[in-house]
N, C-alpha and C positions, 0 to 999 in steps of 0.2 A: 867351894863352888862345884856343883855336880856337873856331870856331862850334859844332862838335859838343859841346865841353865846356860851352859856354854853354847850349846847348839842354838838355843833361842837367841842368844846374843849374836851369833854369827848370822842368823837369818835377818835380824834387825839391822845389823851393819850393812849387809848386802843390799837391802832395800834402800837404806839411806844413801849409800855410795853410788848406786846406779841411777839415782835420781839426778837428772841434769842440773848443773849449777855453774857458778862463775869459774870454778877451778877446772872443770871438765871443758868448758867452752874455751878457756885460755889455752889449755894444752892442745886442743884441736886447731885453734887459730894459729898458734906458733908452729905447729907441724906443717900447716899449709903454706905459711909465709916464709918460714926460716928453716924448715927441714926437721926430721925426727930427732937428730942429735940435740938441737937446741930446745926442742919440745921436751925431751927427757930431762934436760937441765931444769926446766920449769917444774916438771913432775917432782924432781928431788926437792926443790924449794917448797912445793905444796905439801909434801909428806913431812918435811921438817916443821912446817907451820902446824900441822896436825899434832905432832909430838909436843910442840911448844904450848899449844892451846890446852892439851890434856894435862900438861904439867902445871900450867897456871890454874886450871880448874882444881887440881889436887891441892895446890897451895892456898886456895881460898879466894882467888880472884872472882870465881863464879858467885860466891856469896856477896862479895862487894858490889858487883854489877847488879845483883838481884835486889840489893837493899838501897843502893845509891842511884837516884835518877840522874844526877849530874855525871857520875862516872860512866854510866851506860850511854848517855847522850853524847858525851865526848868521843867515846870509842866508836859509837855508831856513825857520827858525822865524819870522823877520820876515815873509816872504812868505806863509807858511801862515796866520799870525795875521791878516793883512789879509784874505785870502780868506774865512776863517771869519767874521770880523767883518762883511764885506760880505754873506755868506750870511745871517747872523742878521738884519741890517738889511733885506735884501730880503724875507726870510720874514715879517717883522713889518710890512712897509710896508702902507699903506692900499690897498684894492682899487680905489679910484676912479681912473680914468684922468685924466691931466692933459694939457691942451693948451697950445699956445703962447699966452702971455699970462697964464696962471695964475701964482700966486705960486710961484716956484721958487728953489732955491738958485742962487747965481751960477754962470755958466758955468765959472768957474775951478774950481769943485769937480768938475764933470763931467770937465774936462780932467785934473785931478789924479787922479781916480778911474781914468780910462783909462790914465794913465801908471803908476800903482801896480799895476794889474792886469797890464799889459803887462810890467812889470819884476819881478813877484812871484816868478818861478821862477828860482832861481840856476842851474838846469841849462841855462837858455837861454844863459847866458854860456859854459858848457862846450860847448854844442852849436855855437855859432858859432865858438868857438876851434878845434873839431875839424872843423867842416863846411867853412868857407871854404878852408882850405889845400888841400883836395882838388881845388879848381877853379882854383887859382892856379898860374901858370907861373913858377917861380923864375928862369928865364932872362930874363924880361921885367920891366919896372918894376912893383912891387907896388901902389903907390898907385892908379894908374888902374884896375887890375883890381879892387882892393877897392872902389873907388867904383862901378864898374859892378855888381858883385854886390850891394852894399848898396842902391843905388838901385833895382835890380830887385826885391829882396825888399820894400822899403818900398812900391813901386808896387803889387805884387800884394797885400800886406797891406791897403793902403788900399782897393783895388778890392773885395776880398772882404768886408771889414768894412762898407764903404759899401753894398754890395748887400744884406747881411744887415739893416742898420739901416733902409734905405729900403723893402726888401721887407716886413719885419715891420710897418712903419708903415702900409702899405696895409690891414692887417688890423684896424687900430684901430677903424673904425666897427663892424665885426662884433663885436669884443670888447666895445665899449661897450654893446651891446644884449644880449649874451649873459651878462654878469656872471661871466665866468670868470677875470678878471684876478687875483683873489685867489689862485686855484689856480695860475696861472702864476707869481705871485710866490713861492708856497710851494715849487713844484717847482724854480724857478731858485735860490731861496735854499738849498734842500737840496743842489742840485748844487754851488753855490759852496762850501758847507761840506764836502761830500765831497771836492772837489778840493783844498781846504786840508788835509784829513786825509791824502789820498794824497800830497800834497807833503811832509808830515811824515815819511812812510814811505820817501821816496826816499833813495837812497844815492849817494855820489859815483861809485862804480864801476859803477852800474846802467846 
């Protein structure tokens, strides 16, 4: 893999990661409602999901989803159902902001939420299965190249999600006095639900 190829990969990754999606929305919502520390736990879960998705792609799950309509549909419905459930939960959540030290669910639940949202789209597996090979040089050892690409993607994912979580956290004092958190939760809950619905409409060959 040449330096030019790697730089092209970095540019493609940045464009993909900065595009708003369920994971970014989840981190921002958790930061507003539960504070940056718990939002960062969600970030850790989401980054772990990225690693798991890339590993599954490397092990051939991408090929299975690409060839099996049943497998793709099952994965799609499960992921969409989780996003819709998360949307309803967020929409109905209390409008009161919570700070560190308040009674909160265990951090494990935030980590699991981040992992589930990060892994909710089966097309991510297909994406990595089709995306990575374009930047791999078959004449060189594949494992080191895959490791470089995977670590690069995870590093950028972590950096962008962290910036979103910590950036939104700085707005908490303003939100606490303006009383608009309820509307933020409703909008975010609605967006989660829409994303889940759109996931249900996706097709393998899209």
